[in-house]
C-alpha positions as CSV (number, residue, x, y, z in Angstrom):
1,M,30.2,8.2,-8.8
2,I,28.1,10.5,-11.0
3,E,30.0,12.5,-13.6
4,T,28.9,15.9,-14.9
5,S,29.3,17.1,-18.4
6,V,30.4,20.6,-19.4
7,N,29.0,22.3,-22.5
8,P,31.5,24.8,-24.1
9,I,28.7,27.3,-24.7
10,L,26.2,26.7,-21.8
11,G,28.8,25.6,-19.3
12,N,27.8,22.9,-16.8
13,Q,24.8,21.2,-18.4
14,P,23.4,19.4,-15.3
15,L,23.6,22.7,-13.4
16,I,21.8,24.6,-16.1
17,E,19.1,22.0,-16.3
18,Y,18.7,22.0,-12.5
19,L,18.5,25.8,-12.3
20,I,15.8,25.9,-14.9
21,D,13.8,23.2,-13.2
22,A,14.3,24.8,-9.7
23,G,13.2,28.1,-11.0
24,Q,10.1,26.7,-12.6
25,R,9.3,24.7,-9.5
26,T,9.6,27.9,-7.4
27,V,7.1,29.7,-9.6
28,L,4.7,26.8,-9.5
29,F,5.1,26.4,-5.8
30,W,4.2,30.0,-5.0
31,D,1.3,29.8,-7.4
32,A,0.0,26.8,-5.4
33,I,0.4,28.8,-2.2
34,R,-1.6,31.6,-4.0
35,Q,-4.3,29.1,-4.9
36,R,-4.3,28.0,-1.2
37,G,-4.9,31.6,-0.1
38,N,-7.7,32.1,-2.6
39,Q,-9.3,28.8,-1.5
40,Y,-9.1,29.9,2.1
41,L,-10.9,33.2,1.3
42,E,-13.6,31.3,-0.6
43,Q,-14.1,28.9,2.3
44,M,-14.3,31.7,4.9
45,A,-17.0,33.4,2.8
46,K,-19.3,30.5,3.0
47,T,-22.0,30.3,5.6
48,V,-21.1,26.7,6.5
49,P,-17.8,25.8,4.9
50,H,-17.0,22.1,4.7
51,V,-15.0,19.6,2.7
52,L,-17.5,16.8,2.2
53,Q,-17.3,15.2,-1.1
54,F,-20.8,13.7,-1.0
55,D,-24.1,15.3,-1.8
56,Y,-26.5,15.7,1.2
57,E,-29.8,16.9,2.4
58,S,-30.4,18.8,5.7
59,I,-32.3,16.9,8.4
60,L,-32.1,19.2,11.5
61,D,-30.5,22.6,12.2
62,G,-29.3,23.0,15.8
63,R,-29.9,26.7,15.6
64,T,-33.6,26.1,15.8
65,L,-33.5,24.1,19.0
66,P,-34.6,25.6,22.4
67,K,-30.9,25.9,23.3
68,P,-29.4,26.9,19.9
69,V,-26.1,25.5,18.9
70,N,-24.1,25.9,15.6
71,Y,-24.4,22.2,14.8
72,G,-26.6,20.5,12.3
73,I,-27.2,17.0,10.9
74,I,-27.4,16.0,7.3
75,R,-28.2,12.8,5.4
76,I,-25.6,11.8,2.9
77,R,-27.0,10.9,-0.5
78,P,-25.4,7.7,-1.8
79,P,-23.1,8.1,-4.8
80,R,-24.0,6.5,-8.1
81,G,-23.6,2.7,-7.9
82,A,-24.0,2.5,-4.1
83,V,-26.7,0.2,-2.8
84,I,-28.1,1.2,0.5
85,D,-30.2,-1.2,2.6
86,D,-32.6,0.8,4.8
87,L,-33.0,-2.2,7.1
88,K,-29.3,-1.9,8.1
89,R,-28.5,0.3,11.0
90,P,-27.5,3.9,10.1
91,F,-24.0,5.3,10.6
92,V,-23.7,8.8,12.1
93,V,-20.2,10.5,11.7
94,I,-19.3,13.4,14.0
95,D,-16.3,15.5,13.0
96,P,-14.0,17.2,15.5
97,R,-14.4,20.9,16.3
98,A,-10.8,21.4,17.2
99,G,-10.0,24.5,15.2
100,H,-10.9,23.1,11.7
101,G,-14.1,23.1,9.8
102,P,-16.3,20.0,9.2
103,G,-16.2,17.3,6.6
104,I,-13.0,15.4,7.0
105,G,-14.8,12.2,7.8
106,G,-16.1,12.2,4.2
107,F,-13.8,14.4,2.1
108,K,-13.0,11.5,-0.2
109,A,-14.5,8.2,-1.3
110,E,-12.1,6.2,0.9
111,S,-13.4,7.6,4.2
112,E,-15.5,6.7,7.2
113,I,-18.7,7.7,5.3
114,G,-17.6,6.1,2.1
115,E,-16.9,2.8,3.7
116,A,-20.1,2.7,5.7
117,M,-22.1,3.3,2.5
118,R,-20.1,0.7,0.7
119,A,-21.2,-1.7,3.3
120,G,-24.8,-0.7,2.5
121,H,-25.5,1.5,5.6
122,P,-27.5,4.8,5.4
123,C,-25.1,7.6,6.5
124,Y,-25.6,10.8,8.4
125,F,-23.1,13.6,9.2
126,I,-23.1,16.0,12.1
127,G,-21.2,19.2,11.2
128,F,-21.1,22.8,12.4
129,A,-21.0,26.5,11.3
130,P,-17.8,28.6,11.8
131,L,-19.2,30.7,14.7
132,P,-20.9,29.5,17.9
133,E,-24.4,30.6,18.9
134,P,-24.6,33.2,21.7
135,G,-24.2,31.5,25.1
136,Q,-23.4,28.1,23.5
137,T,-22.0,25.5,25.9
138,I,-20.7,21.9,25.6
139,E,-23.7,20.6,27.4
140,A,-26.0,22.4,25.0
141,V,-24.1,20.7,22.1
142,I,-24.5,17.3,23.7
143,E,-28.3,17.9,24.1
144,A,-28.5,18.8,20.5
145,W,-26.7,15.7,19.4
146,A,-29.2,13.7,21.5
147,V,-32.0,15.3,19.5
148,F,-30.2,14.5,16.2
149,L,-29.7,10.8,17.1
150,Q,-33.3,10.4,18.2
151,R,-34.3,11.8,14.8
152,V,-32.1,9.3,13.0
153,S,-33.6,6.5,15.1
154,D,-37.1,7.6,14.2
155,L,-36.2,7.7,10.5
156,H,-34.9,4.2,10.7
157,S,-37.3,2.6,13.2
158,E,-37.4,-0.6,11.2
159,A,-33.6,-0.9,11.1
160,E,-32.0,-3.9,12.9
161,G,-30.2,-2.0,15.6
162,K,-29.5,1.5,16.9
163,P,-27.3,4.0,15.0
164,V,-23.6,3.4,14.9
165,V,-22.0,6.7,16.0
166,I,-18.4,7.6,15.1
167,G,-16.7,10.4,17.0
168,N,-13.4,11.7,15.5
169,C,-10.8,13.2,17.8
170,Q,-12.5,15.7,20.2
171,A,-15.9,14.6,19.0
172,G,-15.1,11.3,20.6
173,W,-15.0,12.5,24.2
174,A,-18.2,14.5,23.6
175,L,-19.9,11.4,22.2
176,M,-18.8,9.4,25.2
177,M,-20.3,12.1,27.5
178,L,-23.6,11.9,25.5
179,A,-23.6,8.1,25.7
180,A,-23.1,8.2,29.5
181,K,-26.0,10.6,29.9
182,Y,-28.3,8.9,27.3
183,P,-27.2,5.3,27.0
184,E,-30.4,4.3,25.2
185,L,-29.7,6.5,22.1
186,C,-26.6,4.9,20.7
187,G,-25.7,1.7,19.1
188,P,-22.0,0.8,18.8
189,I,-19.7,3.8,19.4
190,I,-16.5,4.2,17.5
191,T,-13.9,6.8,18.8
192,A,-11.1,7.5,16.4
193,G,-8.0,9.2,17.9
194,S,-10.1,10.5,20.8
195,P,-8.4,11.4,24.1
196,L,-10.4,10.4,27.2
197,S,-7.6,10.1,29.9
198,Y,-5.6,13.3,29.4
199,W,-2.9,12.8,32.0
200,A,-1.9,9.4,30.6
201,G,1.2,8.9,28.6
202,V,4.8,7.7,28.7
203,R,7.9,9.8,29.6
204,G,10.0,10.8,26.6
205,V,7.1,10.2,24.1
206,N,4.1,12.3,24.8
207,P,5.1,16.0,25.5
208,M,1.8,17.7,24.6
209,R,0.3,16.7,28.0
210,Y,2.8,19.0,29.8
211,T,1.6,22.2,28.0
212,G,-1.1,23.1,30.5
213,G,1.3,22.9,33.4
214,L,4.0,25.0,31.8
215,L,1.4,27.7,30.9
216,G,0.1,27.8,34.5
217,G,-3.2,26.1,33.8
218,S,-6.4,27.4,32.1
219,W,-6.1,31.1,32.9
220,L,-4.6,31.7,29.5
221,T,-7.6,30.2,27.8
222,A,-9.8,32.6,29.7
223,L,-7.6,35.5,28.6
224,V,-7.7,34.6,24.9
225,S,-11.5,34.2,25.1
226,D,-11.9,37.5,26.8
227,L,-9.7,39.2,24.1
228,G,-11.9,37.6,21.6
229,N,-15.0,39.2,23.1
230,G,-16.3,35.8,24.5
231,K,-15.0,33.7,21.5
232,F,-12.0,31.4,21.3
233,D,-10.2,31.4,18.0
234,G,-9.7,27.7,16.8
235,A,-6.5,28.8,15.0
236,W,-4.7,28.7,18.4
237,L,-5.6,25.0,18.6
238,V,-4.3,24.4,15.1
239,Q,-1.1,26.2,16.0
240,N,-0.6,23.8,19.0
241,F,-0.9,20.9,16.6
242,E,1.6,22.6,14.2
243,N,4.1,23.2,17.0
244,L,4.3,19.5,17.8
245,N,6.1,18.7,14.6
246,P,8.2,21.7,13.5
247,A,10.0,19.6,10.8
248,N,6.7,19.0,9.0
249,T,5.3,22.5,9.7
250,F,8.2,24.5,8.6
251,W,9.9,22.3,6.0
252,S,8.7,18.8,5.0
253,K,5.1,19.7,4.0
254,Q,6.3,22.7,1.9
255,Y,9.3,20.8,0.4
256,N,7.1,17.9,-0.6
257,L,4.9,20.3,-2.5
258,Y,8.0,22.0,-4.1
259,A,9.8,18.7,-5.0
260,N,6.7,17.2,-6.5
261,I,4.9,20.3,-7.8
262,D,3.8,18.7,-11.1
263,T,1.6,16.1,-9.2
264,E,1.3,17.1,-5.6
265,A,-0.7,20.4,-5.8
266,P,-4.2,18.9,-6.0
267,R,-3.7,16.7,-2.9
268,Y,-2.0,19.6,-1.0
269,L,-4.8,22.0,-1.8
270,G,-7.4,19.4,-1.0
271,F,-6.0,18.9,2.5
272,E,-5.3,22.6,3.1
273,R,-8.9,23.4,2.3
274,W,-9.7,21.6,5.6
275,W,-6.6,22.3,7.6
276,G,-6.9,26.1,7.0
277,G,-10.7,26.2,7.6
278,H,-10.3,27.7,11.1
279,V,-13.5,28.0,13.1
280,V,-14.4,29.6,16.4
281,L,-15.6,28.2,19.8
282,S,-17.4,30.1,22.5
283,G,-15.3,31.0,25.5
284,D,-17.5,29.0,27.7
285,E,-17.0,25.9,25.6
286,M,-13.3,26.2,25.5
287,Q,-13.0,26.9,29.2
288,Y,-15.2,23.9,30.0
289,I,-12.9,21.7,27.8
290,V,-9.7,22.9,29.3
291,D,-10.8,22.9,33.0
292,N,-12.6,19.5,32.9
293,L,-10.7,17.6,30.3
294,F,-7.3,18.9,29.2
295,V,-6.1,20.0,32.7
296,G,-8.7,18.5,35.1
297,N,-8.9,15.1,33.5
298,K,-12.3,14.5,35.2
299,L,-14.1,12.5,32.5
300,S,-12.3,9.2,33.1
301,S,-12.9,9.3,36.8
302,S,-16.6,10.2,36.7
303,E,-16.1,13.6,38.4
304,M,-18.1,15.5,35.8
305,V,-21.7,16.4,36.7
306,T,-24.1,18.2,34.2
307,A,-26.0,21.3,35.1
308,D,-29.2,19.1,35.6
309,G,-27.4,16.9,38.1
310,V,-26.4,13.9,36.0
311,R,-23.0,12.3,36.8
312,L,-21.2,11.4,33.6
313,D,-20.0,7.9,34.4
314,L,-18.7,6.1,31.4
315,R,-19.6,2.8,33.1
316,K,-23.2,3.6,32.3
317,I,-22.6,3.1,28.6
318,R,-24.3,-0.1,27.4
319,S,-23.3,0.1,23.8
320,P,-20.0,-1.5,22.6
321,V,-17.2,1.0,22.5
322,V,-14.6,0.7,19.8
323,C,-11.4,2.7,20.4
324,L,-9.1,3.3,17.4
325,C,-5.7,4.7,18.2
326,S,-2.1,4.6,17.1
327,K,1.4,4.5,18.5
328,G,2.4,7.1,15.8
329,D,-0.2,9.6,17.2
330,N,1.6,12.4,19.1
331,I,-1.7,14.1,19.9
332,T,-3.8,11.2,21.2
333,P,-1.4,8.4,22.1
334,P,-2.8,5.0,23.0
335,Q,-2.5,5.7,26.7
336,Q,-4.8,8.7,26.5
337,A,-7.3,6.8,24.2
338,L,-7.4,3.7,26.4
339,G,-6.4,4.9,29.9
340,W,-10.0,5.6,30.9
341,I,-10.5,1.8,31.1
342,L,-7.8,1.6,33.8
343,D,-9.2,4.7,35.5
344,L,-12.7,3.1,35.8
345,Y,-12.1,-0.6,36.3
346,R,-9.9,-2.3,38.9
347,S,-10.2,-5.8,37.3
348,D,-11.5,-7.7,34.3
349,E,-14.4,-8.9,36.5
350,D,-15.4,-5.3,37.0
351,V,-15.8,-4.9,33.2
352,L,-18.0,-8.0,33.0
353,A,-20.1,-6.9,36.0
354,S,-20.7,-3.5,34.3
355,G,-21.9,-5.3,31.2
356,Q,-19.6,-3.2,29.1
357,T,-18.0,-4.4,25.8
358,I,-14.8,-2.5,24.8
359,V,-12.9,-3.2,21.5
360,Y,-9.6,-1.5,20.7
361,V,-7.2,-1.3,17.9
362,V,-3.7,0.0,18.2
363,H,-2.1,1.0,14.9
364,E,1.7,0.9,14.8
365,T,2.6,4.0,12.7
366,I,-0.2,6.1,11.5
367,G,-0.4,9.7,12.7
368,H,-3.3,11.5,14.4
369,L,-5.0,12.8,11.3
370,G,-4.4,9.5,9.5
371,I,-6.7,7.7,11.9
372,F,-9.7,9.4,10.3
373,V,-8.3,10.7,7.1
374,S,-6.0,8.0,5.7
375,A,-7.4,6.0,2.8
376,G,-5.4,3.0,4.1
377,V,-7.1,3.1,7.5
378,A,-10.4,3.6,5.8
379,K,-9.9,0.6,3.5
380,K,-8.8,-1.6,6.4
381,E,-10.0,-0.6,9.9
382,H,-13.1,1.4,9.0
383,Q,-14.2,-1.0,6.3
384,E,-13.9,-3.9,8.7
385,F,-15.8,-2.1,11.5
386,A,-18.5,-1.2,9.0
387,S,-18.9,-4.7,7.7
388,N,-18.7,-6.4,11.1
389,I,-20.6,-3.9,13.3
390,D,-23.4,-6.3,14.1
391,L,-20.8,-8.9,15.3
392,I,-19.3,-6.2,17.5
393,D,-22.7,-5.3,18.9
394,C,-23.3,-8.9,19.9
395,L,-20.0,-9.5,21.6
396,P,-20.5,-10.5,25.3
397,P,-19.1,-8.0,27.8
398,G,-15.4,-7.8,28.2
399,L,-12.3,-6.2,26.7
400,Y,-11.3,-7.2,23.2
401,E,-8.6,-6.3,20.6
402,A,-9.6,-6.3,17.0
403,V,-7.0,-8.3,15.0
404,I,-7.3,-7.5,11.3
405,Q,-5.2,-9.7,9.0
406,R,-5.0,-9.7,5.2
407,K,-6.6,-12.7,3.5
408,T,-4.2,-15.5,2.5
409,P,-5.0,-18.3,0.0
410,D,-4.5,-20.9,2.7
411,A,-6.9,-19.3,5.2
412,A,-10.1,-21.3,5.9
413,H,-13.4,-20.3,4.3
414,I,-12.1,-16.9,3.0
415,E,-15.3,-16.6,1.0
416,L,-17.1,-15.9,4.3
417,A,-15.0,-12.7,5.0
418,T,-15.8,-9.5,3.2
419,G,-13.1,-7.3,1.6
420,D,-9.4,-8.1,1.7
421,Y,-9.1,-8.7,5.4
422,I,-10.3,-11.2,8.1
423,S,-11.3,-9.7,11.4
424,R,-11.0,-11.5,14.8
425,F,-12.0,-10.0,18.1
426,E,-9.6,-11.5,20.7
427,R,-10.2,-11.2,24.4
428,R,-7.7,-9.1,26.3
429,S,-7.2,-8.1,30.0
430,L,-6.5,-4.9,31.8
431,E,-2.8,-6.0,32.0
432,D,-2.6,-5.7,28.2
433,I,-3.7,-2.0,28.5
434,R,-1.1,-1.5,31.4
435,A,1.6,-3.0,29.2
436,L,1.2,0.1,26.9
437,G,2.8,2.2,29.6
438,G,1.5,4.9,31.9
439,N,2.1,7.1,34.9
440,T,3.6,6.2,38.2
441,L,1.8,7.5,41.4
442,D,4.4,10.3,41.7
443,E,3.7,11.4,38.1
444,E,0.0,11.4,38.7
445,R,0.6,13.6,41.6
446,C,2.4,16.1,39.4
447,F,-0.6,16.4,37.0
448,A,-2.9,16.7,40.0
449,A,-0.8,19.6,41.2
450,V,-1.3,21.3,37.8
451,A,-5.0,20.9,38.1
452,R,-5.0,22.5,41.6
453,L,-2.7,25.4,40.5
454,S,-4.9,25.9,37.4
455,E,-7.9,26.5,39.7
456,V,-5.9,29.0,41.7
457,N,-4.5,30.9,38.8
458,H,-7.8,31.0,37.0
459,G,-9.5,32.3,40.1
460,L,-6.9,35.0,40.5
461,Y,-7.3,36.0,36.8
462,R,-11.0,36.2,37.1
463,T,-10.8,38.4,40.2
464,T,-8.0,40.8,39.2
465,A,-7.5,41.1,35.4
466,Q,-10.7,39.7,33.7
467,P,-13.0,42.7,34.3
468,F,-10.4,45.0,32.9
469,V,-9.6,42.9,29.8
470,R,-13.4,42.4,29.1
471,S,-13.9,46.2,29.3
472,L,-11.3,46.7,26.5
473,A,-12.6,43.9,24.1
474,T,-15.1,44.7,21.4
475,E,-16.4,42.7,18.5
476,Q,-14.3,44.8,16.1
477,S,-11.1,44.3,18.1
478,A,-11.8,40.6,18.4
479,E,-12.3,40.3,14.6
480,W,-9.0,42.2,14.1
481,L,-7.1,39.8,16.4
482,R,-8.5,36.8,14.6
483,R,-7.5,38.1,11.2
484,M,-4.0,39.0,12.5
485,H,-3.4,35.5,13.8
486,P,-0.2,34.2,12.1
487,L,-1.9,31.2,10.6
488,R,-4.8,33.2,9.2
489,L,-2.5,36.0,8.0
490,G,-0.4,33.5,6.1
491,Y,-3.3,32.5,4.0
492,E,-4.5,36.0,3.3
493,L,-1.1,37.5,2.4
494,F,-0.5,34.9,-0.2
495,S,-3.8,35.3,-2.1
496,D,-5.1,37.5,-4.9
497,R,-6.2,39.9,-2.3
498,N,-2.5,41.0,-2.3
499,P,-1.7,42.9,-5.5
500,A,1.9,41.7,-5.4
501,V,0.8,38.1,-5.7
502,Q,-1.7,38.4,-8.5
503,P,0.8,38.2,-11.4
504,L,1.8,34.7,-10.3
505,A,-1.2,33.2,-12.1
506,S,-0.1,34.3,-15.6
507,V,3.6,33.5,-14.9
508,A,2.7,30.1,-13.7
509,Q,0.6,29.4,-16.8
510,M,3.6,30.3,-19.0
511,V,5.9,28.0,-16.9
512,R,3.5,25.1,-17.3
513,K,3.6,25.4,-21.1
514,S,7.4,25.3,-21.1
515,R,8.0,23.0,-18.2
516,L,11.4,21.2,-18.3
517,P,11.7,18.8,-15.3
518,V,15.2,17.8,-14.4
519,A,16.4,14.2,-14.7
520,A,16.0,12.2,-11.4
521,D,19.8,11.3,-11.4
522,N,20.9,15.0,-11.7
523,I,23.6,15.5,-9.1
524,F,22.3,18.9,-8.0
525,L,18.8,17.5,-7.5
526,Q,20.3,14.8,-5.3
527,W,22.2,17.5,-3.3
528,E,18.9,19.3,-2.9
529,K,17.3,16.2,-1.4
530,I,20.3,15.7,0.9
531,F,19.9,19.2,2.1
532,S,16.2,18.6,2.7
533,D,16.9,15.5,4.7
534,W,19.4,17.5,6.8
535,M,16.8,20.2,7.4
536,T,14.3,17.6,8.5
537,W,16.9,16.0,10.8
538,S,17.9,19.4,12.3
539,L,14.3,20.4,13.1
540,D,13.6,16.9,14.5
541,A,16.6,17.3,16.7
542,F,15.4,20.7,17.9
543,R,12.0,19.2,18.6
544,D,13.5,16.3,20.6
545,W,15.7,18.8,22.6
546,R,12.7,21.1,23.2
547,D,10.5,18.2,24.3
548,F,13.2,16.8,26.6
549,L,13.6,20.2,28.3
550,T,9.8,20.6,28.5
551,E,9.4,17.3,30.3
552,R,12.3,18.0,32.7
553,M,10.9,21.4,33.5
554,F,7.4,20.0,34.1
555,F,8.4,17.3,36.6
556,G,11.1,19.6,38.1
557,I,8.5,22.2,38.9
558,Y,5.4,20.1,39.8
559,G,7.4,17.3,41.5
560,Q,8.4,19.6,44.3
561,P,6.9,18.3,47.6
562,W,6.5,21.9,49.0
563,L,4.5,23.0,46.0
564,Q,2.3,19.9,46.2
565,A,1.8,20.5,49.9
566,L,1.0,24.1,49.3
567,L,-1.7,23.0,46.8
568,G,-3.2,20.6,49.3
569,L,-1.9,17.3,48.0
570,R,-0.8,14.7,50.5
571,A,2.8,13.4,50.4
572,E,1.9,9.9,51.4
573,D,1.2,7.1,49.0
574,A,-2.5,7.9,48.6
575,P,-3.5,8.4,45.0
576,P,-3.9,12.1,44.0
577,R,-7.4,11.3,42.7
578,Q,-9.8,8.7,43.9
579,R,-11.3,6.0,41.6
580,P,-15.0,6.4,41.1
581,G,-17.0,4.5,43.7
582,L,-19.0,1.4,43.1
583,D,-22.7,2.0,42.6
584,S,-24.6,0.1,45.4
585,D,-27.7,-0.1,43.2
586,H,-25.8,-1.6,40.4
587,L,-24.1,-4.1,42.7
588,A,-27.5,-5.2,44.0
589,F,-28.7,-5.5,40.4
590,V,-25.8,-7.7,39.6
591,E,-26.5,-10.0,42.6
592,R,-30.1,-10.3,41.5
593,R,-29.1,-11.1,38.0
594,I,-26.7,-13.8,39.2
595,E,-29.5,-15.5,41.1
596,E,-31.8,-15.2,38.1
597,L,-29.3,-16.7,35.8
598,R,-28.6,-19.6,38.2
599,A,-32.3,-20.3,38.5
600,N,-32.8,-20.2,34.7
601,M,-30.0,-22.4,33.6
602,D,-32.5,-25.2,32.8
603,K,-34.9,-22.9,31.1
604,G,-35.2,-22.5,27.3
605,G,-35.2,-24.7,24.2
606,P,-33.0,-25.9,21.3
607,H,-32.1,-22.3,20.4
608,E,-30.6,-21.7,23.8
609,A,-28.9,-25.1,23.7
610,A,-27.3,-24.2,20.4
611,I,-26.0,-20.8,21.6
612,R,-24.7,-22.3,24.8
613,A,-23.0,-25.1,22.9
614,M,-21.3,-22.7,20.5
615,I,-20.1,-20.4,23.2
616,Y,-18.8,-23.4,25.3
617,I,-16.9,-24.9,22.3
618,R,-15.1,-21.7,21.4
619,M,-14.5,-20.3,24.9
620,P,-10.9,-21.6,25.1
621,E,-9.9,-19.6,22.0
622,N,-11.2,-16.4,23.5
623,A,-11.9,-14.9,20.0
624,A,-14.8,-14.1,17.7
625,D,-14.3,-14.6,14.0
626,E,-16.2,-12.8,11.3
627,R,-16.4,-16.0,9.2
628,A,-18.5,-17.7,11.9
629,F,-20.7,-14.6,11.9
630,E,-21.2,-14.9,8.2
631,M,-21.9,-18.6,8.5
632,L,-24.7,-17.8,10.9
633,R,-26.1,-15.2,8.5
634,R,-26.3,-17.8,5.8
635,I,-28.0,-20.3,8.1
636,R,-30.5,-17.7,8.9
637,A,-31.1,-17.0,5.2
638,E,-31.7,-20.7,4.7
639,Q,-34.0,-21.2,7.6
640,G,-35.6,-17.8,8.4
641,S,-35.9,-16.3,11.8
642,E,-38.3,-14.2,13.8
643,K,-35.9,-12.8,16.5
644,S,-34.2,-9.5,16.3
645,L,-30.6,-8.7,16.8
646,A,-31.3,-7.0,20.1
647,E,-33.1,-10.2,21.4
648,F,-30.3,-12.4,20.2
649,K,-27.7,-10.1,21.8
650,Q,-29.5,-10.5,25.1
651,E,-29.7,-14.3,24.8
652,V,-25.9,-14.5,24.0
653,R,-25.1,-12.5,27.1
654,E,-27.3,-14.6,29.3
655,Q,-25.8,-17.9,28.0
656,Y,-22.3,-16.5,28.3
657,Y,-22.9,-15.4,31.9
658,M,-24.4,-18.8,32.7
659,L,-21.2,-20.5,31.5
660,R,-19.1,-18.0,33.4
661,L,-21.0,-18.6,36.6
662,D,-21.1,-22.4,36.5
663,E,-19.7,-24.0,33.4
664,N,-20.1,-27.6,34.4
665,R,-23.8,-27.2,35.4
666,A,-24.6,-25.1,32.3
667,V,-23.2,-27.7,30.0
668,E,-24.8,-30.7,31.8
669,L,-28.2,-29.0,31.4
670,I,-28.0,-28.8,27.6
671,P,-29.9,-32.1,27.2
672,E,-32.6,-30.7,29.3
673,L,-33.0,-27.8,26.9
674,L,-33.3,-30.3,24.0
675,R,-36.1,-32.3,25.7
676,G,-39.1,-32.4,23.5
677,H,-37.1,-31.3,20.4
678,E,-35.2,-34.5,19.7
679,D,-36.1,-34.5,16.0
680,D,-34.2,-31.3,15.4
681,A,-31.1,-32.3,17.3
682,A,-29.1,-33.8,14.4
683,R,-29.5,-30.9,12.1
684,L,-29.0,-28.4,14.9
685,L,-25.7,-30.1,15.7
686,E,-24.6,-30.0,12.1
687,H,-25.1,-26.2,12.0
688,I,-23.2,-25.9,15.3
689,R,-20.3,-27.7,13.6
690,R,-20.4,-25.4,10.6
691,V,-20.4,-22.3,12.8
692,V,-17.6,-23.3,15.2
693,T,-15.3,-24.5,12.4
694,A,-16.0,-21.6,10.0
695,G,-12.9,-19.7,11.3
696,G,-10.6,-22.8,10.8
697,P,-10.0,-26.1,12.5
698,L,-10.6,-26.2,16.3
699,H,-7.7,-26.5,18.7
700,E,-7.3,-29.6,20.8
701,E,-9.5,-28.3,23.7
702,G,-12.1,-27.1,21.2
703,Q,-12.2,-30.5,19.6
704,R,-12.7,-32.1,23.0
705,R,-15.6,-29.8,23.8
706,L,-17.2,-30.4,20.4
707,A,-17.0,-34.1,21.0
708,Q,-18.6,-33.6,24.4
709,V,-21.4,-31.5,22.9
710,E,-21.9,-34.2,20.2
711,G,-22.4,-36.7,22.9
712,L,-25.0,-34.5,24.7
713,F,-26.9,-34.0,21.5
714,A,-26.6,-37.7,20.4
715,A,-28.1,-38.8,23.7
716,H,-31.6,-38.1,22.4
717,H,-31.2,-40.4,19.3
718,P,-32.6,-37.7,17.0
719,I,-34.5,-38.7,13.9
720,E,-33.1,-37.3,10.6
721,R,-35.9,-35.5,8.7
722,P,-36.4,-32.2,7.1
723,G,-38.1,-29.5,9.1
724,P,-37.6,-26.2,10.7
725,H,-34.8,-25.8,13.2
726,L,-32.9,-23.0,14.6
727,Q,-36.1,-21.1,14.4
728,A,-35.0,-18.6,17.0
729,L,-31.8,-17.6,15.3
730,P,-32.1,-13.8,14.7
731,R,-32.1,-12.0,11.4
732,E,-28.7,-10.5,12.4
733,V,-26.8,-12.8,14.6
734,H,-23.4,-13.0,16.2
735,P,-21.2,-15.9,15.1
736,D,-18.7,-16.6,17.7
737,D,-20.3,-14.7,20.5
738,N,-18.8,-17.4,22.4
739,Q,-16.4,-15.5,24.4
């Protein structure tokens, strides 16, 4: 029990100390809010406001393209001490245009850009201006990105591999659309917190997906755009994010600043510089997004067709796709980030037949912004992806989970792993994605009813009210509405533009000189924290109650059979939307490739024998380890190589497919591949041993397979002598591409 002392002159000493501290914190808190407002006005006055920490040089301005867009690409200048290898593939980071300004992918050293440069990669950044170009569309944006990526490839024509492209949040789905239309432009693709299957989720957990239904579809988007004279204010998107967590919006964020005002202000202002940097989208862009993605959910079922007639089928993507998501993300839960895989593929064999490599990581706790803002995620996930991107690029087709574990002293060959972690890419199946949860057939039908009703309501709005609303809107009225938005107004009112706020600066300066923080064990301070906890709990309880009612209302309305029938949905067990059909040309191509692979099993030399042997030995473990990759790098450094990463990647895929088609025959033919190269067999086998054991001792089945391979290599009685071997190992090779 804490005792309080009473001073005969001052009275209750702990109370006086607390009141002095609380008063000082109040002044400093409001001064920080004043600085936030001034910062907001400074950002809005810039032509292209951003929060990038790094210096840069402009490469291309999208406003100069035949179809102008407000995007541009810049090259990041390496900070002092960074060593960039121009032969390494470049990284291109695309920030989300979801209401905020650009730069969050590189607003501090521990970021996506920072980690990529730390790994020695050249870095580029695609950002945007606050206002869209007249007539700008999503398809025009994608075409501009294609031009940007081609320019990066041209600038790094000698690099070992195509550019790695990172799409954060909404930039992720646009990047996937780009890669589906132009699969030849991208190297590995990383989507961070990017929704691709918008209906997906779990009851009681993901309430944001119900918003479109309760608002009656996309007609409200059209109304807001019309009132904005053809522009959609991104502040409305930010407000939607704010509404998801009222405890943080209305209390926790502010209280954390107030409670830790002596140290928290710089971090708070740094984040608010981005969070309050509201930008504008064109009405056409926003309508396209809501109709086709948020409500229509057409991307993950290949229903979207571009204006020039190209169907956007994500199965056309040939680059590895890395999906980073989190169970703590209430904006893009894992089901929305990964559900597209279940929408497109019926079985694991379908993934293999499409030749697609998909890697995913599910974080347990990090929130949406933390996926591409958190220093912890940057130092772990993004650092590991940057340092192992060539390994990912060479993984054979299939579904993998990236398992990133901290190094331990007893781990094998830890010197082969960069950083503080060891990465393994373990094979998974579609059942692992289904285990995350998802919709039932009846729930899918409810979302399909929303999409149908949205089309009806939007059509009615366009026919009846839209002409009248557009006749009233002017650029001046639209600007006035944007300035009067509650979020924007909150920044402007608490800035030096308001004369009543200006005196705070001098008062705060005096308070800092006489600052008297209260002791941590002060009972009144502890009561304050208890009150804060109660406020947070109360607002969380309100949120849970609101979300519960929202979910009940959604399914109560759209689960009605009569409404579904009225909207043209069948009541039987047929799915409300069809899976994308199988491409007959692709199926014929697969059949031809199977015949070619069977016919070529005995073709090749010692290099093909080594790759086939390594894959065969490690196949039972179903995992690729970065330590094996590094071992191959070192072997290459010792021996030299003439083959490129792309060539090696193709060879790994062919040998893997051969083993999948007919494992026994593929293994029995290894001696045939060694014929005429008996002198190299012993040293070749030694390197195989080094690679397959780099990640630790083999399991029992792996040891049996290694012994079998040793017998096949020993059958030639090779002669030990120095000389070139593994001549075909590429400059950048995959270790354990033996999945």
